[in-house]
HTML snippet that shows the backbone in 3Dmol.js (N, CA, C, O; Angstrom):
<script src="https://3Dmol.org/build/3Dmol-min.js"></script>
<div id="view" style="width:600px;height:400px;position:relative"></div>
<script>
const pdb = `
ATOM      1  N   UNK A   1     -19.499 -27.955 264.659  1.00  0.00           N
ATOM      2  CA  UNK A   1     -19.706 -29.128 265.484  1.00  0.00           C
ATOM      3  C   UNK A   1     -21.178 -29.286 265.770  1.00  0.00           C
ATOM      4  O   UNK A   1     -21.904 -28.293 265.810  1.00  0.00           O
ATOM      5  N   UNK A   2     -21.630 -30.475 265.964  1.00  0.00           N
ATOM      6  CA  UNK A   2     -23.022 -30.802 266.070  1.00  0.00           C
ATOM      7  C   UNK A   2     -23.597 -30.250 267.474  1.00  0.00           C
ATOM      8  O   UNK A   2     -24.783 -29.935 267.573  1.00  0.00           O
ATOM      9  N   UNK A   3     -22.790 -30.161 268.438  1.00  0.00           N
ATOM     10  CA  UNK A   3     -23.271 -29.693 269.741  1.00  0.00           C
ATOM     11  C   UNK A   3     -23.271 -28.235 269.971  1.00  0.00           C
ATOM     12  O   UNK A   3     -23.660 -27.738 271.028  1.00  0.00           O
ATOM     13  N   UNK A   4     -22.795 -27.499 268.884  1.00  0.00           N
ATOM     14  CA  UNK A   4     -22.772 -26.030 268.969  1.00  0.00           C
ATOM     15  C   UNK A   4     -24.064 -25.395 268.443  1.00  0.00           C
ATOM     16  O   UNK A   4     -24.494 -25.718 267.336  1.00  0.00           O
ATOM     17  N   UNK A   5     -24.674 -24.523 269.193  1.00  0.00           N
ATOM     18  CA  UNK A   5     -25.837 -23.778 268.815  1.00  0.00           C
ATOM     19  C   UNK A   5     -25.481 -22.322 269.000  1.00  0.00           C
ATOM     20  O   UNK A   5     -24.478 -21.984 269.629  1.00  0.00           O
ATOM     21  N   UNK A   6     -26.334 -21.448 268.431  1.00  0.00           N
ATOM     22  CA  UNK A   6     -26.017 -20.041 268.578  1.00  0.00           C
ATOM     23  C   UNK A   6     -25.752 -19.574 270.115  1.00  0.00           C
ATOM     24  O   UNK A   6     -24.902 -18.724 270.382  1.00  0.00           O
ATOM     25  N   UNK A   7     -26.483 -20.149 271.007  1.00  0.00           N
ATOM     26  CA  UNK A   7     -26.293 -19.767 272.405  1.00  0.00           C
ATOM     27  C   UNK A   7     -25.372 -20.621 273.207  1.00  0.00           C
ATOM     28  O   UNK A   7     -25.126 -20.319 274.375  1.00  0.00           O
ATOM     29  N   UNK A   8     -24.837 -21.695 272.628  1.00  0.00           N
ATOM     30  CA  UNK A   8     -23.912 -22.594 273.298  1.00  0.00           C
ATOM     31  C   UNK A   8     -22.634 -22.788 272.522  1.00  0.00           C
ATOM     32  O   UNK A   8     -22.642 -22.991 271.308  1.00  0.00           O
ATOM     33  N   UNK A   9     -21.540 -22.721 273.246  1.00  0.00           N
ATOM     34  CA  UNK A   9     -20.265 -22.985 272.537  1.00  0.00           C
ATOM     35  C   UNK A   9     -20.030 -24.480 272.495  1.00  0.00           C
ATOM     36  O   UNK A   9     -20.594 -25.194 273.324  1.00  0.00           O
ATOM     37  N   UNK A  10     -19.219 -24.997 271.566  1.00  0.00           N
ATOM     38  CA  UNK A  10     -18.980 -26.433 271.483  1.00  0.00           C
ATOM     39  C   UNK A  10     -18.262 -26.935 272.676  1.00  0.00           C
ATOM     40  O   UNK A  10     -17.515 -26.197 273.319  1.00  0.00           O
ATOM     41  N   UNK A  11     -18.472 -28.185 272.991  1.00  0.00           N
ATOM     42  CA  UNK A  11     -17.747 -28.761 274.148  1.00  0.00           C
ATOM     43  C   UNK A  11     -16.313 -28.830 273.877  1.00  0.00           C
ATOM     44  O   UNK A  11     -15.861 -28.976 272.741  1.00  0.00           O
ATOM     45  N   UNK A  12     -15.554 -28.714 275.007  1.00  0.00           N
ATOM     46  CA  UNK A  12     -14.085 -28.756 274.814  1.00  0.00           C
ATOM     47  C   UNK A  12     -13.472 -29.992 275.518  1.00  0.00           C
ATOM     48  O   UNK A  12     -14.128 -30.576 276.380  1.00  0.00           O
ATOM     49  N   UNK A  13     -12.312 -30.376 275.196  1.00  0.00           N
ATOM     50  CA  UNK A  13     -11.689 -31.598 275.705  1.00  0.00           C
ATOM     51  C   UNK A  13     -10.863 -31.282 276.973  1.00  0.00           C
ATOM     52  O   UNK A  13     -10.711 -30.128 277.372  1.00  0.00           O
ATOM     53  N   UNK A  14     -10.355 -32.330 277.565  1.00  0.00           N
ATOM     54  CA  UNK A  14      -9.588 -32.228 278.850  1.00  0.00           C
ATOM     55  C   UNK A  14      -8.397 -31.377 278.710  1.00  0.00           C
ATOM     56  O   UNK A  14      -8.187 -30.503 279.551  1.00  0.00           O
ATOM     57  N   UNK A  15      -7.552 -31.569 277.658  1.00  0.00           N
ATOM     58  CA  UNK A  15      -6.352 -30.650 277.525  1.00  0.00           C
ATOM     59  C   UNK A  15      -6.718 -29.186 277.465  1.00  0.00           C
ATOM     60  O   UNK A  15      -5.959 -28.363 277.976  1.00  0.00           O
ATOM     61  N   UNK A  16      -7.860 -28.806 276.857  1.00  0.00           N
ATOM     62  CA  UNK A  16      -8.278 -27.451 276.717  1.00  0.00           C
ATOM     63  C   UNK A  16      -8.632 -26.915 278.049  1.00  0.00           C
ATOM     64  O   UNK A  16      -8.262 -25.786 278.371  1.00  0.00           O
ATOM     65  N   UNK A  17      -9.380 -27.721 278.901  1.00  0.00           N
ATOM     66  CA  UNK A  17      -9.644 -27.324 280.263  1.00  0.00           C
ATOM     67  C   UNK A  17      -8.357 -27.153 281.061  1.00  0.00           C
ATOM     68  O   UNK A  17      -8.193 -26.153 281.760  1.00  0.00           O
ATOM     69  N   UNK A  18      -7.509 -28.047 280.973  1.00  0.00           N
ATOM     70  CA  UNK A  18      -6.244 -27.929 281.751  1.00  0.00           C
ATOM     71  C   UNK A  18      -5.516 -26.655 281.364  1.00  0.00           C
ATOM     72  O   UNK A  18      -5.014 -25.958 282.245  1.00  0.00           O
ATOM     73  N   UNK A  19      -5.438 -26.315 280.058  1.00  0.00           N
ATOM     74  CA  UNK A  19      -4.816 -25.147 279.621  1.00  0.00           C
ATOM     75  C   UNK A  19      -5.524 -23.890 280.142  1.00  0.00           C
ATOM     76  O   UNK A  19      -4.877 -22.901 280.482  1.00  0.00           O
ATOM     77  N   UNK A  20      -6.831 -23.941 280.198  1.00  0.00           N
ATOM     78  CA  UNK A  20      -7.630 -22.723 280.640  1.00  0.00           C
ATOM     79  C   UNK A  20      -7.340 -22.537 282.134  1.00  0.00           C
ATOM     80  O   UNK A  20      -7.221 -21.394 282.576  1.00  0.00           O
ATOM     81  N   UNK A  21      -7.225 -23.582 282.913  1.00  0.00           N
ATOM     82  CA  UNK A  21      -7.008 -23.585 284.368  1.00  0.00           C
ATOM     83  C   UNK A  21      -5.519 -23.302 284.684  1.00  0.00           C
ATOM     84  O   UNK A  21      -5.186 -22.795 285.755  1.00  0.00           O
ATOM     85  N   UNK A  22      -4.674 -23.630 283.764  1.00  0.00           N
ATOM     86  CA  UNK A  22      -3.252 -23.563 284.019  1.00  0.00           C
ATOM     87  C   UNK A  22      -2.707 -24.692 284.851  1.00  0.00           C
ATOM     88  O   UNK A  22      -1.771 -24.536 285.636  1.00  0.00           O
ATOM     89  N   UNK A  23      -3.323 -25.833 284.651  1.00  0.00           N
ATOM     90  CA  UNK A  23      -2.898 -27.016 285.442  1.00  0.00           C
ATOM     91  C   UNK A  23      -2.659 -28.165 284.533  1.00  0.00           C
ATOM     92  O   UNK A  23      -2.858 -28.019 283.327  1.00  0.00           O
ATOM     93  N   UNK A  24      -2.225 -29.361 285.044  1.00  0.00           N
ATOM     94  CA  UNK A  24      -1.979 -30.510 284.236  1.00  0.00           C
ATOM     95  C   UNK A  24      -3.310 -31.246 283.933  1.00  0.00           C
ATOM     96  O   UNK A  24      -4.350 -31.053 284.563  1.00  0.00           O
ATOM     97  N   UNK A  25      -3.166 -32.109 282.903  1.00  0.00           N
ATOM     98  CA  UNK A  25      -4.340 -33.020 282.627  1.00  0.00           C
ATOM     99  C   UNK A  25      -4.675 -33.842 283.776  1.00  0.00           C
ATOM    100  O   UNK A  25      -5.848 -34.113 284.030  1.00  0.00           O
ATOM    101  N   UNK A  26      -3.625 -34.286 284.542  1.00  0.00           N
ATOM    102  CA  UNK A  26      -3.853 -35.177 285.687  1.00  0.00           C
ATOM    103  C   UNK A  26      -4.641 -34.534 286.694  1.00  0.00           C
ATOM    104  O   UNK A  26      -5.504 -35.181 287.288  1.00  0.00           O
ATOM    105  N   UNK A  27      -4.408 -33.194 286.974  1.00  0.00           N
ATOM    106  CA  UNK A  27      -5.193 -32.486 287.978  1.00  0.00           C
ATOM    107  C   UNK A  27      -6.662 -32.387 287.512  1.00  0.00           C
ATOM    108  O   UNK A  27      -7.561 -32.570 288.332  1.00  0.00           O
ATOM    109  N   UNK A  28      -6.905 -32.132 286.357  1.00  0.00           N
ATOM    110  CA  UNK A  28      -8.297 -32.095 285.820  1.00  0.00           C
ATOM    111  C   UNK A  28      -9.003 -33.503 285.980  1.00  0.00           C
ATOM    112  O   UNK A  28     -10.172 -33.609 286.350  1.00  0.00           O
ATOM    113  N   UNK A  29      -8.230 -34.515 285.684  1.00  0.00           N
ATOM    114  CA  UNK A  29      -8.741 -35.892 285.853  1.00  0.00           C
ATOM    115  C   UNK A  29      -9.112 -36.173 287.386  1.00  0.00           C
ATOM    116  O   UNK A  29     -10.073 -36.877 287.697  1.00  0.00           O
ATOM    117  N   UNK A  30      -8.319 -35.598 288.257  1.00  0.00           N
ATOM    118  CA  UNK A  30      -8.657 -35.741 289.664  1.00  0.00           C
ATOM    119  C   UNK A  30      -9.883 -34.999 290.003  1.00  0.00           C
ATOM    120  O   UNK A  30     -10.719 -35.523 290.740  1.00  0.00           O
ATOM    121  N   UNK A  31     -10.060 -33.759 289.495  1.00  0.00           N
ATOM    122  CA  UNK A  31     -11.306 -33.005 289.750  1.00  0.00           C
ATOM    123  C   UNK A  31     -12.479 -33.839 289.256  1.00  0.00           C
ATOM    124  O   UNK A  31     -13.506 -33.911 289.931  1.00  0.00           O
ATOM    125  N   UNK A  32     -12.352 -34.456 288.117  1.00  0.00           N
ATOM    126  CA  UNK A  32     -13.470 -35.299 287.626  1.00  0.00           C
ATOM    127  C   UNK A  32     -13.676 -36.497 288.497  1.00  0.00           C
ATOM    128  O   UNK A  32     -14.820 -36.818 288.818  1.00  0.00           O
ATOM    129  N   UNK A  33     -12.662 -37.156 288.888  1.00  0.00           N
ATOM    130  CA  UNK A  33     -12.796 -38.333 289.806  1.00  0.00           C
ATOM    131  C   UNK A  33     -13.464 -37.954 291.121  1.00  0.00           C
ATOM    132  O   UNK A  33     -14.258 -38.737 291.642  1.00  0.00           O
ATOM    133  N   UNK A  34     -13.177 -36.809 291.661  1.00  0.00           N
ATOM    134  CA  UNK A  34     -13.747 -36.350 292.859  1.00  0.00           C
ATOM    135  C   UNK A  34     -15.098 -35.657 292.640  1.00  0.00           C
ATOM    136  O   UNK A  34     -15.691 -35.147 293.590  1.00  0.00           O
ATOM    137  N   UNK A  35     -15.560 -35.638 291.455  1.00  0.00           N
ATOM    138  CA  UNK A  35     -16.812 -35.054 291.041  1.00  0.00           C
ATOM    139  C   UNK A  35     -16.894 -33.587 291.499  1.00  0.00           C
ATOM    140  O   UNK A  35     -17.906 -33.138 292.035  1.00  0.00           O
ATOM    141  N   UNK A  36     -15.810 -32.875 291.271  1.00  0.00           N
ATOM    142  CA  UNK A  36     -15.751 -31.453 291.721  1.00  0.00           C
ATOM    143  C   UNK A  36     -15.929 -30.572 290.540  1.00  0.00           C
ATOM    144  O   UNK A  36     -16.045 -29.362 290.734  1.00  0.00           O
ATOM    145  N   UNK A  37     -15.962 -31.058 289.320  1.00  0.00           N
ATOM    146  CA  UNK A  37     -16.205 -30.212 288.107  1.00  0.00           C
ATOM    147  C   UNK A  37     -17.161 -30.943 287.202  1.00  0.00           C
ATOM    148  O   UNK A  37     -17.117 -32.166 287.075  1.00  0.00           O
ATOM    149  N   UNK A  38     -18.021 -30.180 286.578  1.00  0.00           N
ATOM    150  CA  UNK A  38     -19.052 -30.755 285.699  1.00  0.00           C
ATOM    151  C   UNK A  38     -18.392 -31.212 284.381  1.00  0.00           C
ATOM    152  O   UNK A  38     -17.552 -30.523 283.803  1.00  0.00           O
ATOM    153  N   UNK A  39     -18.805 -32.371 283.954  1.00  0.00           N
ATOM    154  CA  UNK A  39     -18.260 -32.986 282.704  1.00  0.00           C
ATOM    155  C   UNK A  39     -19.325 -33.849 282.042  1.00  0.00           C
ATOM    156  O   UNK A  39     -20.352 -34.207 282.618  1.00  0.00           O
ATOM    157  N   UNK A  40     -19.017 -34.144 280.841  1.00  0.00           N
ATOM    158  CA  UNK A  40     -19.832 -35.051 280.053  1.00  0.00           C
ATOM    159  C   UNK A  40     -18.997 -36.210 279.630  1.00  0.00           C
ATOM    160  O   UNK A  40     -17.856 -36.019 279.209  1.00  0.00           O
ATOM    161  N   UNK A  41     -19.510 -37.400 279.722  1.00  0.00           N
ATOM    162  CA  UNK A  41     -18.811 -38.625 279.328  1.00  0.00           C
ATOM    163  C   UNK A  41     -19.420 -39.085 277.972  1.00  0.00           C
ATOM    164  O   UNK A  41     -20.589 -39.461 277.879  1.00  0.00           O
ATOM    165  N   UNK A  42     -18.545 -39.031 276.918  1.00  0.00           N
ATOM    166  CA  UNK A  42     -18.958 -39.529 275.626  1.00  0.00           C
ATOM    167  C   UNK A  42     -18.125 -40.722 275.307  1.00  0.00           C
ATOM    168  O   UNK A  42     -16.984 -40.605 274.859  1.00  0.00           O
ATOM    169  N   UNK A  43     -18.707 -41.894 275.543  1.00  0.00           N
ATOM    170  CA  UNK A  43     -17.943 -43.102 275.451  1.00  0.00           C
ATOM    171  C   UNK A  43     -16.824 -43.115 276.497  1.00  0.00           C
ATOM    172  O   UNK A  43     -17.083 -43.102 277.700  1.00  0.00           O
ATOM    173  N   UNK A  44     -15.612 -43.142 276.031  1.00  0.00           N
ATOM    174  CA  UNK A  44     -14.459 -43.088 277.064  1.00  0.00           C
ATOM    175  C   UNK A  44     -13.906 -41.642 277.124  1.00  0.00           C
ATOM    176  O   UNK A  44     -12.972 -41.360 277.873  1.00  0.00           O
ATOM    177  N   UNK A  45     -14.472 -40.782 276.361  1.00  0.00           N
ATOM    178  CA  UNK A  45     -13.998 -39.392 276.298  1.00  0.00           C
ATOM    179  C   UNK A  45     -14.659 -38.452 277.296  1.00  0.00           C
ATOM    180  O   UNK A  45     -15.863 -38.535 277.536  1.00  0.00           O
ATOM    181  N   UNK A  46     -13.877 -37.575 277.864  1.00  0.00           N
ATOM    182  CA  UNK A  46     -14.453 -36.574 278.796  1.00  0.00           C
ATOM    183  C   UNK A  46     -14.565 -35.226 277.994  1.00  0.00           C
ATOM    184  O   UNK A  46     -13.639 -34.829 277.287  1.00  0.00           O
ATOM    185  N   UNK A  47     -15.698 -34.574 278.136  1.00  0.00           N
ATOM    186  CA  UNK A  47     -15.924 -33.289 277.377  1.00  0.00           C
ATOM    187  C   UNK A  47     -16.479 -32.334 278.446  1.00  0.00           C
ATOM    188  O   UNK A  47     -17.076 -32.754 279.437  1.00  0.00           O
ATOM    189  N   UNK A  48     -16.255 -31.033 278.203  1.00  0.00           N
ATOM    190  CA  UNK A  48     -16.651 -29.982 279.162  1.00  0.00           C
ATOM    191  C   UNK A  48     -17.296 -28.840 278.428  1.00  0.00           C
ATOM    192  O   UNK A  48     -16.857 -28.476 277.336  1.00  0.00           O
ATOM    193  N   UNK A  49     -18.359 -28.252 279.020  1.00  0.00           N
ATOM    194  CA  UNK A  49     -19.004 -27.083 278.520  1.00  0.00           C
ATOM    195  C   UNK A  49     -18.227 -25.843 278.980  1.00  0.00           C
ATOM    196  O   UNK A  49     -18.176 -25.576 280.180  1.00  0.00           O
ATOM    197  N   UNK A  50     -17.628 -25.086 278.072  1.00  0.00           N
ATOM    198  CA  UNK A  50     -16.839 -23.893 278.519  1.00  0.00           C
ATOM    199  C   UNK A  50     -17.588 -22.954 279.459  1.00  0.00           C
ATOM    200  O   UNK A  50     -16.981 -22.392 280.371  1.00  0.00           O
ATOM    201  N   UNK A  51     -18.845 -22.777 279.265  1.00  0.00           N
ATOM    202  CA  UNK A  51     -19.609 -21.890 280.190  1.00  0.00           C
ATOM    203  C   UNK A  51     -19.607 -22.524 281.608  1.00  0.00           C
ATOM    204  O   UNK A  51     -19.470 -21.813 282.603  1.00  0.00           O
ATOM    205  N   UNK A  52     -19.755 -23.826 281.685  1.00  0.00           N
ATOM    206  CA  UNK A  52     -19.739 -24.395 283.044  1.00  0.00           C
ATOM    207  C   UNK A  52     -18.413 -24.442 283.653  1.00  0.00           C
ATOM    208  O   UNK A  52     -18.310 -24.471 284.879  1.00  0.00           O
ATOM    209  N   UNK A  53     -17.325 -24.451 282.840  1.00  0.00           N
ATOM    210  CA  UNK A  53     -15.997 -24.389 283.411  1.00  0.00           C
ATOM    211  C   UNK A  53     -15.795 -22.928 284.047  1.00  0.00           C
ATOM    212  O   UNK A  53     -15.251 -22.742 285.136  1.00  0.00           O
ATOM    213  N   UNK A  54     -16.289 -21.951 283.248  1.00  0.00           N
ATOM    214  CA  UNK A  54     -16.133 -20.568 283.774  1.00  0.00           C
ATOM    215  C   UNK A  54     -16.975 -20.352 285.015  1.00  0.00           C
ATOM    216  O   UNK A  54     -16.551 -19.690 285.962  1.00  0.00           O
ATOM    217  N   UNK A  55     -18.206 -20.932 285.001  1.00  0.00           N
ATOM    218  CA  UNK A  55     -19.021 -20.906 286.264  1.00  0.00           C
ATOM    219  C   UNK A  55     -18.359 -21.602 287.445  1.00  0.00           C
ATOM    220  O   UNK A  55     -18.472 -21.125 288.574  1.00  0.00           O
ATOM    221  N   UNK A  56     -17.651 -22.750 287.209  1.00  0.00           N
ATOM    222  CA  UNK A  56     -16.944 -23.409 288.225  1.00  0.00           C
ATOM    223  C   UNK A  56     -15.836 -22.504 288.760  1.00  0.00           C
ATOM    224  O   UNK A  56     -15.647 -22.399 289.972  1.00  0.00           O
ATOM    225  N   UNK A  57     -15.121 -21.865 287.878  1.00  0.00           N
ATOM    226  CA  UNK A  57     -14.058 -20.927 288.280  1.00  0.00           C
ATOM    227  C   UNK A  57     -14.625 -19.826 289.136  1.00  0.00           C
ATOM    228  O   UNK A  57     -14.023 -19.442 290.139  1.00  0.00           O
ATOM    229  N   UNK A  58     -15.773 -19.313 288.753  1.00  0.00           N
ATOM    230  CA  UNK A  58     -16.374 -18.223 289.622  1.00  0.00           C
ATOM    231  C   UNK A  58     -16.745 -18.723 291.048  1.00  0.00           C
ATOM    232  O   UNK A  58     -16.553 -18.021 292.041  1.00  0.00           O
ATOM    233  N   UNK A  59     -17.274 -19.943 291.104  1.00  0.00           N
ATOM    234  CA  UNK A  59     -17.626 -20.527 292.403  1.00  0.00           C
ATOM    235  C   UNK A  59     -16.403 -20.831 293.215  1.00  0.00           C
ATOM    236  O   UNK A  59     -16.461 -20.832 294.445  1.00  0.00           O
ATOM    237  N   UNK A  60     -15.279 -21.094 292.550  1.00  0.00           N
ATOM    238  CA  UNK A  60     -14.058 -21.471 293.275  1.00  0.00           C
ATOM    239  C   UNK A  60     -13.300 -20.279 293.780  1.00  0.00           C
ATOM    240  O   UNK A  60     -12.406 -20.419 294.614  1.00  0.00           O
ATOM    241  N   UNK A  61     -13.640 -19.094 293.288  1.00  0.00           N
ATOM    242  CA  UNK A  61     -12.968 -17.857 293.611  1.00  0.00           C
ATOM    243  C   UNK A  61     -13.082 -17.611 295.122  1.00  0.00           C
ATOM    244  O   UNK A  61     -14.148 -17.766 295.717  1.00  0.00           O
ATOM    245  N   UNK A  62     -11.942 -17.222 295.725  1.00  0.00           N
ATOM    246  CA  UNK A  62     -11.910 -16.889 297.194  1.00  0.00           C
ATOM    247  C   UNK A  62     -11.349 -15.431 297.285  1.00  0.00           C
ATOM    248  O   UNK A  62     -10.708 -14.920 296.366  1.00  0.00           O
ATOM    249  N   UNK A  63     -11.636 -14.807 298.455  1.00  0.00           N
ATOM    250  CA  UNK A  63     -11.112 -13.516 298.670  1.00  0.00           C
ATOM    251  C   UNK A  63     -12.098 -12.444 298.320  1.00  0.00           C
ATOM    252  O   UNK A  63     -13.260 -12.693 298.000  1.00  0.00           O
ATOM    253  N   UNK A  64     -11.562 -11.178 298.397  1.00  0.00           N
ATOM    254  CA  UNK A  64     -12.407 -10.047 298.123  1.00  0.00           C
ATOM    255  C   UNK A  64     -12.685  -9.799 296.675  1.00  0.00           C
ATOM    256  O   UNK A  64     -11.761  -9.853 295.864  1.00  0.00           O
ATOM    257  N   UNK A  65     -13.907  -9.528 296.310  1.00  0.00           N
ATOM    258  CA  UNK A  65     -14.278  -9.268 294.927  1.00  0.00           C
ATOM    259  C   UNK A  65     -14.443  -7.696 294.833  1.00  0.00           C
ATOM    260  O   UNK A  65     -15.143  -7.062 295.622  1.00  0.00           O
ATOM    261  N   UNK A  66     -13.769  -7.162 293.847  1.00  0.00           N
ATOM    262  CA  UNK A  66     -13.960  -5.721 293.718  1.00  0.00           C
ATOM    263  C   UNK A  66     -15.170  -5.410 292.868  1.00  0.00           C
ATOM    264  O   UNK A  66     -15.457  -6.108 291.895  1.00  0.00           O
ATOM    265  N   UNK A  67     -15.860  -4.381 293.233  1.00  0.00           N
ATOM    266  CA  UNK A  67     -17.087  -3.977 292.473  1.00  0.00           C
ATOM    267  C   UNK A  67     -16.671  -3.219 291.232  1.00  0.00           C
ATOM    268  O   UNK A  67     -15.625  -2.571 291.217  1.00  0.00           O
ATOM    269  N   UNK A  68     -17.433  -3.291 290.253  1.00  0.00           N
ATOM    270  CA  UNK A  68     -17.185  -2.624 288.966  1.00  0.00           C
ATOM    271  C   UNK A  68     -17.618  -1.186 289.006  1.00  0.00           C
ATOM    272  O   UNK A  68     -17.483  -0.473 288.012  1.00  0.00           O
TER     273      UNK A  68
END
`;
const viewer = $3Dmol.createViewer("view");
viewer.addModel(pdb, "pdb");
viewer.setStyle({}, {cartoon: {color: "spectrum"}});
viewer.zoomTo();
viewer.render();
</script>
C-alpha cells in the first residue's frame, strides 16, 4: 500500500476498526461523528491509523492498571 512505510502500518477501514473494538460499524461511525476517535477522510471513505486506534484504546481505559 502506498501509505505504508517501515515505521507505519497501512491505514485500516471502518469494518476493521469495528472488529478490533468488538463493536458495530454504526458505533464507530458515531465515534467519528462525535469527533471522539482520530480518522482520515479520503473522499467519502473513512480510514484509521492502527497505532492511533490503539492509543485511543489506551486513553479510554478505566480502572486499575497492573504494573509489569
